[in-house]
C-alpha positions in Angstrom: 42.7 -29.6 -15.6 42.3 -28.6 -12.0 41.3 -25.0 -11.3 43.6 -23.1 -8.9 41.8 -21.7 -5.9 41.9 -17.9 -5.9 44.0 -16.4 -3.0 45.2 -20.0 -2.1 48.7 -18.9 -1.1 47.5 -15.9 1.0 48.5 -16.0 4.7 45.5 -13.8 5.6 42.5 -15.6 7.2 39.1 -13.9 7.1 37.4 -15.2 10.3 33.8 -14.0 9.8 32.1 -16.8 11.8 32.0 -14.8 15.0 29.7 -12.1 13.5 27.5 -14.4 11.3 25.0 -15.0 14.1 24.7 -11.4 15.3 25.3 -9.1 12.4 22.1 -8.0 10.8 19.9 -9.7 13.4 17.3 -7.0 13.8 17.0 -6.6 10.0 16.5 -10.4 9.6 13.8 -10.4 12.3 12.0 -7.4 10.8 12.2 -9.0 7.3 10.7 -12.2 8.6 8.0 -10.3 10.4 6.4 -9.3 7.1 6.0 -12.9 6.0 2.2 -12.8 6.4 1.7 -9.5 4.6 3.5 -10.2 1.3 2.3 -12.8 -1.2 4.6 -15.8 -1.5 7.0 -14.4 1.1 7.0 -17.7 3.2 8.4 -19.5 0.1 11.2 -17.0 -0.5 13.5 -17.4 2.5 16.0 -19.7 0.9 19.1 -17.6 1.3 22.0 -17.5 3.7 20.7 -14.8 6.1 22.8 -13.2 8.9 21.6 -12.9 12.4 20.5 -16.5 13.0 21.2 -16.4 16.7 19.3 -13.2 17.2 16.3 -14.5 15.3 16.4 -17.8 17.1 16.3 -16.0 20.5 13.4 -13.9 19.4 11.2 -16.7 18.0 12.3 -19.3 20.6 10.1 -17.6 23.3 7.0 -18.4 21.2 7.4 -22.2 21.9 5.8 -23.3 25.1 7.2 -26.2 27.2 9.7 -26.6 30.0 12.3 -27.6 27.4 11.7 -24.5 25.2 11.5 -22.2 28.2 14.9 -23.5 29.3 16.5 -23.1 25.9 14.9 -19.7 25.2 14.0 -18.1 28.5 11.6 -15.1 28.5 8.0 -14.3 28.6 5.9 -16.4 26.2 4.1 -14.2 23.8 1.5 -14.7 21.1 2.9 -14.8 17.5 0.3 -12.2 16.4 1.6 -9.8 19.0 5.3 -10.5 18.3 4.8 -10.0 14.6 3.0 -6.7 15.4 -0.2 -7.8 13.8 -2.0 -7.1 17.1 -1.2 -5.4 20.4 -1.4 -1.7 19.6 -3.8 0.4 21.8 -6.5 2.4 20.0 -8.2 5.7 21.1 -11.1 6.1 23.4 -14.6 5.3 22.0 -17.9 6.8 22.9 -21.1 5.4 21.3 -24.0 7.7 20.7 -26.9 5.2 20.9 -25.8 2.1 22.8 -24.2 3.7 25.8 -20.8 2.0 25.2 -17.8 3.6 26.7 -14.3 2.3 26.0 -11.3 3.9 27.6 -9.1 2.1 25.1 -9.8 0.2 21.9 -7.9 -2.4 20.0 -5.4 -2.8 17.2 -7.9 -2.2 14.4 -9.1 1.1 15.9 -5.4 2.1 16.2 -4.9 1.4 12.5 -8.1 3.3 11.6 -7.2 6.3 13.7 -3.7 6.3 12.2 -5.0 6.1 8.7 -7.3 9.1 9.2 -5.0 11.2 11.4 -3.2 13.1 8.6 -5.9 13.5 6.0 -6.3 16.7 4.2 -9.2 18.9 5.2 -12.1 18.7 2.7 -14.3 21.4 4.2 -13.7 24.4 6.5 -16.5 25.7 8.7 -15.8 29.4 9.1 -15.8 31.0 12.6 -14.9 34.3 14.3 -11.2 33.7 13.8 -9.4 32.8 10.6 -7.8 29.7 12.1 -9.6 26.4 12.5 -8.3 24.5 15.5 -10.5 21.4 15.5 -10.7 18.6 12.9 -13.1 15.8 12.6 -13.2 12.9 10.1 -16.7 11.5 9.3 -16.6 8.0 8.0 -19.7 6.1 6.8 -19.2 2.4 7.1 -21.1 -0.1 4.9 -22.8 -3.1 6.5 -20.2 -5.8 7.0 -20.2 -8.5 4.3 -18.3 -11.8 4.7 -15.6 -12.0 2.1 -14.5 -15.1 0.3 -12.7 -17.5 2.7 -13.9 -15.6 5.8 -12.5 -15.3 8.4 -9.2 -15.9 6.5 -8.0 -12.8 4.9 -7.8 -13.1 1.1 -4.3 -13.2 -0.4 -5.2 -10.9 -3.3 -5.3 -8.0 -0.8 -1.8 -8.6 0.5 1.3 -6.9 -0.9 2.2 -8.3 -4.3 5.2 -10.6 -4.9 8.4 -8.7 -5.1 10.8 -10.1 -7.7 13.8 -8.6 -5.8 13.4 -11.6 -3.4 15.1 -13.8 -6.0 18.4 -11.8 -5.8 19.6 -13.1 -2.4 18.5 -16.6 -3.3 20.4 -16.6 -6.5 23.5 -15.0 -4.9 23.6 -17.6 -2.1 23.2 -20.5 -4.5 25.9 -18.9 -6.8 28.3 -18.5 -3.8 27.8 -22.1 -2.8 28.5 -23.3 -6.3 31.7 -21.2 -6.5 32.9 -22.8 -3.3 32.1 -26.3 -4.6 33.9 -25.5 -7.9 37.1 -24.6 -6.0 36.7 -27.5 -3.6 36.0 -25.4 -0.4 33.5 -27.8 1.0 33.5 -26.2 4.5 32.2 -22.9 3.3 30.0 -24.6 0.7 28.3 -26.6 3.5 27.9 -23.6 5.7 26.2 -21.5 3.0 23.9 -24.4 2.2 23.2 -24.8 5.9 22.3 -21.1 6.2 20.0 -21.4 3.1 18.2 -24.4 4.5 17.8 -23.1 8.1 16.5 -19.7 7.0 14.2 -21.2 4.4 12.7 -23.6 6.8 12.3 -21.0 9.5 10.6 -18.6 7.1 8.3 -21.3 6.0 7.4 -22.4 9.5 6.8 -18.8 10.7 4.8 -18.1 7.6 2.6 -21.2 8.0 0.3 -19.2 10.3 -3.0 -18.3 8.6 -3.9 -14.6 9.0 -7.5 -14.2 10.0 -9.8 -11.7 11.5 -11.7 -12.1 14.8 -14.9 -10.1 15.4 -17.5 -9.8 18.1 -21.0 -11.0 17.2 -23.5 -8.5 18.6 -27.2 -9.0 18.6 -28.9 -8.2 15.3 -31.3 -6.0 17.3 -28.6 -3.8 18.7 -28.9 -0.1 18.0 -26.6 1.5 15.4 -23.0 1.6 16.6 -22.5 5.3 15.7 -19.9 7.0 17.9 -16.6 8.8 18.0 -13.0 7.8 18.5 -10.7 10.3 20.2 -7.5 10.3 22.2 -8.1 13.4 24.4 -10.1 16.6 24.3 -8.6 18.8 21.5 -7.3 15.8 19.4 -8.4 14.6 16.0 -11.9 13.0 16.3 -13.1 10.3 14.0 -16.9 10.0 13.8 -18.1 6.5 12.7 -21.6 5.8 11.3 -22.6 2.2 10.8 -24.1 -0.9 12.3 -23.1 -2.3 15.7 -21.5 -5.2 13.9 -19.1 -3.2 11.7 -18.2 -0.6 14.4 -17.6 -3.2 17.1 -15.4 -5.0 14.7 -13.2 -1.8 14.6 -13.3 -1.2 18.4 -13.0 -4.8 19.6 -12.0 -6.9 16.6 -8.4 -8.0 15.8 -6.1 -9.8 13.4 -4.8 -13.2 14.6 -2.6 -15.9 13.3 -3.8 -19.5 13.5 -1.1 -22.2 13.5 -1.7 -25.9 13.4 0.9 -26.3 16.2 -0.8 -23.8 18.6 -0.8 -23.4 21.5 2.6 -25.1 22.1 4.3 -24.0 18.8 6.8 -26.9 18.8 7.6 -26.4 15.1 8.7 -22.8 15.8 10.8 -24.2 18.6 12.5 -26.7 16.3 13.2 -24.0 13.7 14.8 -21.9 16.5 17.0 -24.7 17.5 18.0 -25.2 13.8 19.0 -21.5 13.7 21.0 -21.8 16.9 22.8 -24.9 15.6 23.5 -23.0 12.3 25.2 -20.3 14.3 27.3 -22.7 16.4 28.4 -24.8 13.3 29.3 -21.6 11.4 31.3 -20.5 14.4 33.6 -23.5 14.2 33.6 -24.6 10.6 33.9 -21.4 8.5 37.4 -20.7 9.8 38.4 -24.1 8.4 37.6 -22.9 4.9 39.8 -21.2 2.3 40.0 -17.4 2.1 38.1 -17.4 -1.2 35.3 -19.5 0.4 35.2 -17.2 3.4 34.8 -14.2 1.1 31.9 -16.0 -0.7 30.3 -16.8 2.7 30.6 -13.2 3.8 29.4 -11.9 0.5 26.2 -14.0 0.7 25.6 -12.6 4.2 26.1 -9.0 2.9 23.7 -9.4 0.0 21.1 -11.0 2.3 21.5 -8.2 4.8 20.8 -5.6 2.1 17.7 -7.5 1.1 16.6 -7.9 4.8 17.1 -4.1 5.3 15.0 -3.5 2.2 12.2 -5.7 3.6 12.6 -4.1 7.0 11.9 -0.7 5.5 8.5 -1.8 4.3 5.8 -0.1 6.4 4.0 -3.1 7.9 1.4 -0.9 9.5 0.6 0.6 6.1 0.0 -2.9 4.7 -2.3 -3.7 7.6 -4.2 -0.4 7.0 -4.7 -1.4 3.4 -6.2 -4.8 4.4 -8.4 -3.1 7.0 -9.8 -0.5 4.6 -10.2 -2.7 1.5 -11.3 -6.0 3.1 -13.1 -5.3 6.4 -14.4 -1.8 5.7 -14.6 -2.1 1.9 -13.5 1.4 1.1 -15.7 3.5 3.3 -16.9 7.0 2.3 -15.3 9.8 4.4 -14.7 13.5 4.7 -12.6 15.7 7.0 -14.1 18.9 8.3 -12.2 21.7 10.1 -14.2 23.7 12.8 -13.2 26.8 14.7 -13.0 25.3 18.2 -13.4 22.1 20.1 -16.9 23.1 21.4 -18.2 23.6 17.8 -16.7 20.2 16.9 -18.4 18.4 19.8 -21.8 20.0 19.0 -21.3 19.2 15.3 -20.8 15.5 16.3 -23.8 15.5 18.6 -26.1 17.0 16.1 -24.9 14.9 13.2 -25.3 11.7 15.2 -28.9 12.6 16.3 -28.8 10.5 19.4 -31.5 10.4 22.1 -31.1 12.9 24.9 -29.3 10.4 27.2 -27.0 9.5 24.3 -26.2 13.1 23.5 -25.7 13.9 27.2 -23.2 11.0 27.5 -21.4 12.0 24.4 -21.0 15.6 25.7 -19.8 14.5 29.1 -17.1 12.4 27.6 -15.9 14.9 25.0 -16.3 17.9 27.3 -15.5 16.7 30.9 -15.6 20.3 32.3 -18.0 20.5 35.3 -18.7 24.1 36.0 -22.0 26.1 36.1 -21.3 27.5 32.6 -20.4 24.2 31.0 -23.3 22.4 32.6 -25.6 25.0 31.1 -23.9 24.7 27.7 -24.3 20.9 27.7 -27.9 20.9 28.8 -28.7 23.5 26.1 -27.1 21.4 23.4 -29.0 18.3 24.6 -32.3 20.2 24.5 -31.4 21.8 21.1 -30.8 18.4 19.5 -34.0 17.1 21.0 -36.1 20.1 19.9 -34.2 20.7 16.6 -33.5 24.3 17.7 -30.3 26.4 17.8 -28.6 26.2 21.2 -28.3 30.0 21.4 -32.1 30.2 21.2 -32.5 27.6 23.9 -30.2 29.5 26.3 -32.0 32.7 25.5 -35.1 31.2 27.1 -33.4 30.5 30.4 -32.8 32.6 33.5 -29.1 33.5 33.8 -29.3 35.6 36.9 -27.1 33.2 38.9 -24.1 33.9 36.5 -21.7 36.7 37.1 -20.3 38.9 34.3 -17.3 36.7 33.6 -19.5 33.6 33.4 -21.9 35.3 31.1 -19.1 36.3 28.8 -17.8 32.7 28.7 -21.3 31.4 28.0 -21.8 33.8 25.2 -18.5 32.7 23.6 -19.4 29.0 24.0 -22.9 29.5 22.6 -21.4 31.1 19.5 -19.3 28.0 19.0 -22.3 25.8 19.7 -24.4 27.5 17.1 -21.6 27.1 14.5 -21.4 23.4 15.3 -25.2 23.0 15.3 -25.7 24.6 12.0 -22.8 22.8 10.4 -24.0 19.4 11.7 -27.5 20.0 10.3 -26.2 21.1 6.9 -23.5 18.5 6.5 -23.9 15.9 3.8 -21.3 13.2 3.4 
């Protein structure tokens, strides 16, 4: 008994081939971009995904040769940067002991600053006003220890396998089986082609090994203690630890290692396969029956929903988890609120206990003001740290006849804040 094809006598033709290569392209690209952060994700791309042409154009620029550049023109970029595992600019960094000054740091510092930016305040240092305007997060970093498989990041710290990934696979296979049962071999072939092309592409892109690259400072380097900050008045992150661990934050990065680098021919071939998938679907899907076209479109719809689900995953959050658990091994930290920026800067200088030149450099970076009053404030703080004495007492020992009344008033206000920061820095225990 031969089964009758549903909707066989309908005169309506559902021409979906024209949208197959474009619809859902951004979601498909975003979904594939998480392939290195989710366990088993590279093996779970076997479904008929929409947006094949868009994905091919995005990944095609990774391959490097005259042929690939002709097929997929554009600036050749690194896979790590394209997949947003590197490339973000971190905040400024000022070291308290080594004299290091960095106007911008790297991707790991960006992740760390983002992780600490919205933490709740653990301690409030009271001041003249009820409102605390400056916040500093103090993080104590353990000495770096090589983890198993170093420098390859261990898979057990990636996002766990998500069983929802089996839904689009099952639906695409089911849709192709339904097309075969009713003899629509055109739509059957195009669904299977989409499954194979997307699966191979996901496997190829996911074949890169996620590793961490770190500088290797001298074992005799001074401690790397210092502060990360974007601008005066912003949230400050005070880091205490060895030069090795802190330089890993400021100058280290994630990177993907492919067997095919630096030409990435395998990525180029998979991009060609996705392009051919789009072209074949453009011509062949209209030859199928209406029922088969509905099955084809349904498989794209389910896959698009799954890709949108994957695209909603916060990839930065997954990277932060890897950074905090693997590289930094769950550091101890506390966030302190201080009345003003001046009290915060003095708190940091006192807590770091740098040599006079280090304290001076820290103050110059955090308080760039260059007036008579501010020069006096900064020199008093440097001397106070050196002598272990309250900055207000240091200023009281100096001749202030060269200051007018307005400057004396400003100096008095600043020294009140300096005293608050000095006492808080001396008393603080992490």
